[in-house]
C-alpha positions as CSV (number, residue, x, y, z in Angstrom):
1,M,124.1,-113.4,-42.1
2,G,127.2,-115.3,-43.5
3,A,126.6,-118.3,-41.2
4,L,123.3,-118.5,-42.1
5,Q,123.7,-117.9,-45.9
6,E,126.2,-121.1,-45.6
7,K,123.8,-123.1,-43.3
8,K,121.1,-122.8,-46.1
9,R,123.7,-123.4,-48.9
10,A,124.5,-126.5,-47.4
11,L,120.8,-127.8,-46.6
12,G,120.4,-126.8,-50.1
13,F,123.1,-129.3,-51.2
14,G,121.6,-131.8,-48.9
15,A,118.0,-131.6,-50.1
16,C,119.3,-131.9,-53.9
17,A,121.5,-134.9,-52.8
18,V,118.7,-136.8,-51.1
19,A,116.3,-136.0,-54.1
20,S,118.9,-137.6,-56.5
21,S,119.5,-140.5,-54.5
22,L,115.9,-141.4,-54.2
23,W,115.0,-140.7,-57.8
24,G,117.7,-143.4,-58.3
25,C,115.6,-145.9,-56.4
26,G,112.5,-145.3,-58.9
27,F,113.7,-147.9,-61.3
28,F,114.3,-150.4,-58.8
29,F,110.5,-150.0,-57.2
30,G,109.1,-149.9,-60.4
31,K,110.6,-153.1,-61.5
32,I,109.2,-155.1,-58.4
33,A,105.4,-153.7,-59.4
34,L,105.9,-154.3,-62.6
35,A,106.3,-157.9,-61.7
36,E,102.6,-158.1,-60.9
37,M,100.7,-155.4,-63.2
38,G,101.4,-153.5,-66.3
39,F,103.6,-150.7,-66.9
40,G,100.3,-148.1,-67.3
41,H,98.9,-149.3,-63.9
42,M,102.0,-149.1,-62.0
43,V,102.3,-145.5,-63.1
44,L,98.7,-144.6,-62.6
45,Y,99.2,-146.0,-58.8
46,R,102.8,-144.3,-58.3
47,F,101.3,-140.9,-59.1
48,L,97.9,-141.6,-56.5
49,F,100.1,-142.4,-54.1
50,A,102.1,-138.9,-54.6
51,M,99.1,-136.9,-54.5
52,V,98.2,-138.5,-50.9
53,A,101.7,-136.8,-49.9
54,L,100.7,-133.2,-51.8
55,V,97.2,-132.9,-51.0
56,P,98.3,-131.0,-47.7
57,L,100.0,-128.7,-49.8
58,L,97.1,-128.2,-52.3
59,V,94.9,-126.9,-49.3
60,T,97.8,-124.6,-48.0
61,H,99.0,-123.0,-51.3
62,R,96.7,-121.1,-53.4
63,P,97.8,-121.5,-57.2
64,G,97.4,-117.7,-58.2
65,L,97.9,-118.8,-61.8
66,N,96.5,-116.1,-64.6
67,R,95.1,-118.2,-67.5
68,K,98.0,-118.2,-69.5
69,E,100.1,-119.7,-66.8
70,W,97.3,-122.4,-66.5
71,G,97.7,-123.3,-69.9
72,V,101.6,-123.6,-69.7
73,L,101.4,-125.7,-66.4
74,L,98.7,-128.0,-68.3
75,V,101.3,-128.6,-71.6
76,A,103.9,-129.3,-69.0
77,S,101.8,-131.9,-67.0
78,F,100.7,-133.7,-69.8
79,L,104.5,-133.7,-71.1
80,G,106.0,-134.6,-67.8
81,V,103.6,-137.3,-66.1
82,P,101.5,-139.1,-68.7
83,L,103.5,-139.1,-71.7
84,Q,107.2,-139.0,-70.1
85,F,106.4,-141.7,-67.6
86,L,104.2,-144.0,-69.7
87,I,107.0,-144.2,-72.1
88,Q,109.8,-144.6,-69.7
89,F,108.2,-147.6,-67.7
90,H,107.0,-149.2,-71.0
91,G,111.0,-148.9,-71.9
92,L,111.9,-150.3,-68.4
93,E,109.3,-153.0,-68.9
94,L,111.4,-154.1,-71.9
95,T,114.9,-153.6,-70.2
96,T,116.5,-153.8,-67.2
97,V,117.1,-151.7,-64.1
98,S,120.9,-151.5,-64.4
99,H,120.6,-150.2,-68.0
100,A,117.5,-147.8,-67.7
101,S,119.2,-145.8,-64.7
102,L,122.7,-145.7,-66.9
103,M,120.4,-143.8,-69.6
104,V,119.1,-141.5,-67.0
105,G,123.0,-140.1,-67.1
106,T,122.5,-138.6,-70.4
107,M,120.0,-136.0,-68.6
108,P,122.3,-133.6,-67.4
109,V,123.5,-133.1,-71.3
110,I,120.2,-133.3,-72.9
111,L,119.4,-130.2,-70.2
112,A,122.6,-128.5,-71.4
113,V,121.4,-129.1,-75.1
114,G,118.1,-127.6,-74.3
115,A,119.2,-124.9,-72.5
116,T,121.7,-124.3,-75.4
117,L,118.8,-124.4,-78.0
118,F,115.8,-122.7,-76.1
119,A,117.1,-120.5,-73.4
120,H,119.8,-119.0,-75.8
121,E,123.0,-120.3,-73.8
122,R,126.1,-120.9,-75.3
123,M,128.0,-124.0,-74.5
124,D,131.6,-124.1,-74.5
125,A,133.9,-126.8,-76.3
126,I,134.1,-128.8,-73.1
127,G,130.2,-128.9,-72.8
128,W,130.3,-130.2,-76.8
129,W,132.8,-132.8,-75.7
130,A,130.7,-134.1,-72.9
131,L,128.1,-134.2,-75.3
132,A,129.9,-136.3,-77.5
133,A,131.0,-138.5,-75.0
134,S,127.6,-139.1,-73.5
135,T,125.9,-139.9,-76.8
136,T,128.6,-142.4,-77.5
137,G,128.3,-143.9,-73.9
138,A,124.4,-143.9,-74.2
139,A,124.9,-145.8,-78.0
140,L,127.2,-148.5,-76.2
141,I,124.5,-149.2,-73.6
142,A,121.7,-149.6,-76.1
143,L,123.7,-151.6,-78.6
144,G,124.7,-154.2,-75.4
145,G,121.0,-154.9,-75.2
146,K,119.4,-157.6,-77.5
147,H,117.0,-156.2,-80.3
148,H,114.7,-159.3,-79.0
149,A,115.2,-159.8,-75.4
150,G,113.8,-162.4,-73.2
151,A,112.2,-161.9,-69.7
152,G,114.7,-160.0,-67.4
153,E,116.9,-158.9,-69.9
154,A,118.2,-155.7,-71.5
155,S,116.7,-154.8,-75.0
156,L,117.5,-152.0,-77.5
157,A,113.8,-150.8,-77.8
158,G,113.6,-150.3,-73.8
159,D,117.1,-148.5,-73.6
160,L,115.7,-146.0,-76.5
161,L,112.4,-145.7,-75.2
162,V,114.1,-144.5,-71.8
163,V,116.2,-141.7,-73.8
164,V,112.9,-140.6,-75.6
165,S,111.3,-140.2,-72.3
166,L,114.1,-138.0,-71.0
167,G,113.8,-135.9,-74.0
168,I,110.1,-135.2,-73.2
169,A,111.3,-134.6,-69.7
170,L,113.3,-131.7,-70.7
171,F,110.5,-129.5,-72.2
172,W,108.4,-130.6,-68.9
173,I,111.7,-128.7,-66.9
174,L,111.9,-125.8,-69.2
175,L,108.1,-124.9,-68.7
176,N,108.5,-125.5,-65.1
177,K,111.0,-123.2,-65.3
178,R,109.4,-120.5,-66.7
179,L,106.6,-120.8,-64.3
180,M,108.7,-121.2,-61.2
181,E,110.1,-117.5,-62.2
182,R,106.8,-115.9,-61.0
183,H,105.3,-118.9,-58.7
184,S,106.7,-120.9,-55.7
185,A,108.3,-124.3,-56.7
186,V,105.7,-125.8,-54.1
187,V,102.8,-124.5,-56.2
188,V,104.3,-125.7,-59.3
189,T,105.2,-129.0,-58.2
190,A,101.7,-129.8,-56.1
191,Y,99.4,-128.6,-59.0
192,G,101.3,-129.7,-61.8
193,L,101.6,-133.5,-60.6
194,M,97.6,-132.9,-59.6
195,L,96.9,-131.8,-63.7
196,G,99.4,-135.1,-64.7
197,T,97.6,-137.3,-62.0
198,L,94.2,-136.4,-63.4
199,M,95.0,-137.2,-66.9
200,L,96.3,-140.7,-65.9
201,I,93.2,-141.3,-64.0
202,A,91.6,-140.5,-67.1
203,W,93.4,-142.2,-69.8
204,V,94.8,-145.3,-68.2
205,P,91.4,-147.3,-67.5
206,V,90.1,-146.6,-71.1
207,R,93.9,-147.9,-72.6
208,Y,95.0,-150.6,-70.2
209,G,91.8,-151.5,-68.1
210,M,90.8,-151.0,-64.5
211,P,94.2,-151.1,-62.3
212,P,94.5,-154.3,-60.2
213,V,93.6,-154.7,-56.8
214,A,92.8,-158.3,-55.6
215,G,96.2,-160.4,-55.7
216,V,98.7,-157.6,-55.7
217,S,101.0,-158.4,-52.8
218,L,101.9,-156.2,-50.0
219,K,105.6,-156.3,-51.3
220,A,104.1,-154.6,-54.5
221,W,102.1,-151.9,-52.7
222,L,105.1,-150.9,-50.7
223,A,107.0,-150.3,-53.9
224,L,104.4,-148.6,-55.2
225,A,103.6,-146.1,-52.0
226,A,107.5,-146.1,-52.2
227,S,107.9,-144.9,-55.7
228,G,104.8,-142.3,-55.4
229,I,105.9,-140.7,-51.9
230,L,109.7,-141.0,-51.8
231,C,110.5,-141.2,-55.5
232,T,108.2,-138.4,-57.1
233,A,106.3,-136.0,-54.3
234,T,109.5,-136.2,-52.0
235,T,112.1,-136.0,-54.3
236,T,110.5,-133.2,-56.8
237,L,109.7,-130.8,-53.7
238,L,113.3,-131.5,-52.5
239,W,115.1,-131.0,-55.4
240,N,113.1,-127.5,-56.2
241,W,113.6,-126.2,-53.1
242,G,117.4,-127.2,-52.9
243,M,117.3,-125.3,-56.2
244,T,116.5,-122.2,-54.4
245,Q,119.3,-122.3,-52.2
246,V,122.3,-123.2,-54.4
247,P,123.4,-122.6,-58.1
248,A,121.9,-125.0,-60.8
249,S,125.4,-125.5,-62.2
250,Q,126.8,-126.8,-58.7
251,A,123.6,-129.0,-58.1
252,G,123.5,-130.4,-61.3
253,V,126.6,-132.7,-60.6
254,L,124.3,-134.5,-57.8
255,L,122.1,-135.7,-60.7
256,N,124.7,-138.2,-61.4
257,M,123.9,-140.2,-58.0
258,E,120.5,-141.2,-59.7
259,P,122.0,-143.6,-62.1
260,L,124.9,-144.5,-59.8
261,I,122.5,-145.6,-57.3
262,G,119.8,-147.0,-59.5
263,S,122.3,-149.2,-61.6
264,L,124.0,-150.2,-58.2
265,L,120.6,-151.6,-57.0
266,G,120.0,-153.4,-60.2
267,V,123.6,-155.3,-60.0
268,L,123.6,-156.0,-56.5
269,V,120.0,-156.6,-55.5
270,L,118.5,-157.6,-58.6
271,R,121.0,-159.5,-59.6
272,E,121.3,-158.0,-63.0
273,R,124.4,-158.3,-65.3
274,L,126.2,-155.6,-67.6
275,G,127.9,-156.1,-70.4
276,P,131.4,-155.0,-71.4
277,S,130.0,-152.3,-73.4
278,A,127.5,-151.1,-70.7
279,W,130.3,-150.6,-68.5
280,V,132.2,-148.7,-70.8
281,G,129.1,-146.7,-71.9
282,G,128.0,-145.9,-68.3
283,G,131.3,-144.7,-67.3
284,L,131.4,-142.1,-70.5
285,I,128.1,-141.0,-69.4
286,L,128.9,-140.4,-65.6
287,A,132.6,-138.8,-66.5
288,A,130.6,-136.5,-69.4
289,A,127.9,-135.5,-66.6
290,F,130.5,-134.8,-64.0
291,T,132.7,-132.5,-66.5
292,L,129.8,-130.8,-67.9
293,T,128.6,-129.8,-64.6
294,T,131.6,-128.9,-63.1
295,R,134.3,-128.2,-65.8
296,S,132.3,-126.6,-68.5
297,T,131.7,-122.4,-68.2
298,T,127.9,-122.8,-69.6
299,R,126.8,-122.0,-66.1
300,V,123.8,-119.8,-65.3
301,R,122.0,-119.4,-61.8
302,E,118.7,-119.7,-62.1
303,Q,116.9,-117.3,-59.6
304,L,114.0,-119.2,-58.1
305,P,111.5,-118.0,-55.4
306,V,111.7,-119.4,-52.0
307,T,108.9,-121.3,-51.1
């Protein structure tokens, strides 16, 4: 049994590492698609492709939620899909992949603050110092962006919109966590993303017009498919499953791979440039996230059902 548990533990860490790395590609693929369509249509296509991968799970897994739980899932889906992603990718439209990715590095600290405020956990001194460092880093990155940036440049407005979307994501995560105390990660993931996608289908054509089909290049379609199947459906399932095998406090450090991968893709592939303040700010954010998830004593094992 010991060897089996160690194998599951290793697979759990592997699943979380792959999920975080794929999440780091999300802004990169999104930027490719944004070159040919608006952010609203890009987000809609992303989740339509995600649902292609999740339909088999909807068929094989019955939800089993009561009326109150459906209400919680509905609220979580609204926050986590249309609201979070439309704000986040509007921000990406206004800034660079590398800036947006580094801003995501604040998420482990945002989660820690959320747990302190809403889950009645107590953060130690190391945690509060990490929060201060992360906040300083985010401010340095945002101030490195221009107030009125041209195409392909980082902007203060875009960076701040990404941070706002992360704050919204916090409540999505906390609500999903409550549901996964009684239901499998597959059910919460598949049905939650389905509800969110239906909201996008109802809202995006009314607000932004019908999504383009003709004239969209193969490159953009492949980027949309990758962002939906790999960076949404696959990542969410892998992460939620991995969290059933390893402590959240230990797996959380792997979230640092997302801003690392995303910023590297922006700088090395898209040839974006980071100013001195952005490099310092990014370093502070990654150091704070690493410190929080490895050194802080504010750690709670999240018991989730195995799917």
